[in-house]
Every structure is written in structure tokens, then in C-alpha cells.
N, C-alpha and C positions, 0 to 999 in steps of 0.2 A: 793036392795042396787045399790048404783049411785057411778063410778069413779072418784075420783076427780083429776085431771092433775098435774101435776107440779109445773106451775110456783103460782095457789092457794092455796098450802099447802106449799109454801113459802113461800104466801103471811102473810097467817096467822099464821108461825112461827114468821116472823121478826115485825108480830102487838104482837104477845106472850115475845119478846125478848124487843120490846118498854116500853111494859108496866111494863116489871120489873126491865125496865131502869128507869121509873120513878117514880117508888113506893120503890123496892126494895132495890136501892143504896148501902144502909148499907153495905150489905149483900159482896156488891166486897171490902167494904170499911175496913171490919174487918177484909180480905180475911175468910171470914167462909169458910164450905165443902161444898163440889161438888154436895155434897146430899142436902144441907141446899137452894142452887140456883137452883136445876135442880126440888124439889118440887114449886118452887113459879114459874116457867114456865108452870111446869105443872101447875096450879090453871090455870091460864092465856090458857091452853090449851083446857082447858076440856070445857070453857066458850063455844068454839067456834064448838069443836064437839061433839055436841048433836048426842045421839047414840050411842058413843062409849067408850069401858074404856079408862082413861087417866092412865097409874100409870108406877111410878118411883122404878125401881130396879124388875122388874118383872120378874120373872125367867121360869116363866110355862108353860106349852102349851098348857094340854088341863086339863079338872077334872081328870084321873089318875097320877099328880102329874107329870109328863114328866116332864124331867130338859129341858129348850131352849136348844139347840147345834148350833155350824153352822158349815158352810158344811167340819168342818176337826174334828168335831164332840170334840171340845172344849167348855166347858160349859158355857152361855153367863145372863148377866144379865144386857139390859140395862137401861142407867139410865132413861128414858123417851120412853116408848113405847105408841101408839094411834093403838087398838084392840079390837075387841071383845074376853073376855074373853073365856076359855072354847074350843075356835076351829082355828084348825089351817090350814082351807086352805087360801090359797092368799089374798081374797078375803077382809077376816077376820082381818087383818095388814097391817096397814097405812102410819105408819109412826114410825121410832126408831128412835132415837137421842140422843146420845153419847157424852157425856164433856166432859171440862178437861179445872180446872183451869189455870192460869198462873202459878201460882205455882206448881201443879201438875208437867207438864209439864217440869219446868226447875232447878225440884230435877232428874231428870233420866238422 
């Protein structure tokens, strides 16, 4: 397994977002849910990360169904995660993306 540097990852995410803008801008125009937007971006990311799993709202850490938690013990369910399912070692967790739509931010 090889490590990807930060700039490379940022470039892939930028490409996925650009593809989203080219192909799926309608979702923003109609104020679609964050889940719909995350799913479409995940579709584009999946094409770039061969050999990795790209999941939305994935909340499990391993086959025993442990729930992902942050350092404070709060349950986590990232909008998009690029990882190897069922593996907990750091090298099997490549990227986590949390998203908020403008309407979600303005409602707080």
C-alpha cells in the first residue's frame, strides 16, 4: 500500500467537486439535501480511488459492527469516507469529508 500526499488528495477532491458542478448543479439549484450532494461527489471520488471503498454516512469501524467514535467518544457518521471497510488501522482510512449546505449552516 502506498501513501498519498495531501496535495494529491486535494486535487482529487477538487476534480470530484468540479465534476459535480458540471453534471449535478441542479441539486444545488433545488436545495437538495446534503445526502444527495454527498452521494454524487462520492460517485466521482470512487472513480479516482481504485481499490478503496467510498461510502456515505458510514458509521462502522469493523466487522463486529463497532460504531465510529471521535476522540471524545461521540458517535460519528461522516458524510463521505474513503477507506477499507472493516479495517481500523490508520493506513486503511484515507479521507473523511464532512459537508454542510448553505441552508444547513444558516439554520443554526
